C-alpha positions in Angstrom: 9.9 15.3 -6.2 11.3 13.1 -8.2 12.9 9.5 -6.7 11.2 6.8 -5.0 9.1 6.7 -1.3 7.5 4.7 0.7 4.0 6.1 -0.4 2.1 9.2 -0.5 -1.1 9.8 2.3 -3.0 12.6 1.3 -5.0 14.0 4.7 -7.6 17.4 5.2 -7.1 19.0 2.0 -10.5 20.4 1.1 -10.7 22.3 -2.1 -13.9 23.3 -4.6 -15.1 23.1 -7.4 -13.6 26.3 -9.2 -10.0 25.6 -7.0 -8.7 22.2 -6.5 -5.8 21.1 -5.3 -3.6 19.8 -7.5 -0.8 16.8 -6.9 2.0 16.1 -9.0 5.3 14.7 -10.1 8.4 17.4 -9.6 11.6 17.4 -11.3 10.9 13.7 -12.7 9.0 10.3 -12.0 8.1 9.0 -8.3 8.3 5.8 -7.6 6.0 4.6 -4.6 7.2 1.2 -3.9 5.9 -0.6 -0.7 5.1 -3.8 0.9 2.6 -1.8 2.9 -0.7 -1.1 2.2 -1.7 1.0 -0.4 1.0 3.6 -2.6 -1.3 6.8 -2.5 -4.1 7.4 0.6 -6.4 10.2 0.4 -8.4 11.0 2.9 -10.9 13.1 4.0 -10.8 14.4 1.1 -12.4 16.8 -1.7 -12.0 18.9 -4.9 -8.6 16.9 -6.0 -6.5 15.8 -8.2 -3.6 13.2 -8.5 -1.6 13.9 -11.5 1.2 12.7 -13.0 2.0 15.8 -15.7 5.2 17.1 -14.3 7.4 16.1 -16.7 7.1 17.4 -20.3 7.7 13.5 -22.5 6.8 11.7 -19.5 3.4 9.8 -20.1 3.1 8.7 -16.7 4.9 10.2 -13.7 3.9 8.2 -10.8 4.8 4.6 -11.1 2.9 2.3 -7.7 4.0 -1.0 -7.0 2.4 -2.2 -4.0 3.2 -5.9 -2.9 0.8 -5.7 0.0 -2.5 -4.5 -0.6 -4.3 -1.1 -3.0 -1.7 0.5 -5.1 -3.5 3.9 -4.5 -6.3 4.2 -1.9 -9.8 6.5 -1.3 -11.6 6.9 1.4 -13.0 8.7 5.1 -15.2 10.3 3.6 -13.7 11.7 0.3 -15.2 13.2 -2.9 -15.0 15.3 -5.9 -11.1 13.1 -6.6 -9.3 13.0 -10.4 -6.4 10.9 -11.0 -4.6 10.7 -14.2 -0.8 9.4 -15.4 -0.4 7.0 -12.4 0.5 3.3 -13.4 0.3 0.7 -11.4 2.8 -1.9 -12.4 1.9 -4.3 -9.2 0.0 -4.9 -7.2 -0.8 -7.5 -3.5 -5.1 -6.4 -3.9 -6.2 -4.6 -6.1 -5.2 -1.2 -8.6 -7.7 1.3 -7.1 -9.6 0.9 -4.0 -12.0 3.6 -3.3 -14.7 3.1 -1.0 -15.8 5.2 2.2 -17.1 2.7 5.1 -19.5 3.5 8.4 -17.9 4.8 11.8 -18.5 2.5 14.5 -17.0 4.9 16.8 -19.1 7.6 15.2 -21.7 5.7 13.2 -24.0 9.3 12.0 -20.6 10.3 10.6 -20.4 8.3 7.6 -23.9 6.8 7.3 -26.5 6.5 4.0 -27.5 10.1 3.3 -25.5 11.9 5.6 -22.7 11.1 3.3 -22.3 10.7 -0.4 -18.8 10.7 -2.7 -19.1 12.5 -6.0 -16.9 12.7 -9.3 -14.4 9.7 -9.1 
C-alpha cells in the first residue's frame, strides 16, 4: 500500500520459476524513509520479484532513503530475486547489499558447495 514506511521486511517466501511471488506498490508510491540498517530486506527467500510498477505513469513505485545502512539488502539463503523500478535516493552505506554469510550456529547451512545464490 502506498505511503511512507520505515522498511519492508520479506522473509521465507519460496516461489517457483513459473510462479514467483510478486511484491508491488499499490495505490501510489511507497516511500521507505528510515535510519534503520535497510529499507527493503529479503531473507531466506527465492523466486520473487520486488517491482515498483503498481501505478501507471510512475517510474519508481518504491523510493528508498536509508541514512544508517543499505537501501536494499538480501541474505540468509536468498536466490532468484528480481528488483525493478526502485529508486534509491540516499544510502548511508550502499544501495544494494546482497550476500549470504556462513552461520556459526549451523556451519553447514550455507557452506561452500551446499548453497549457491542464482539470478539476482
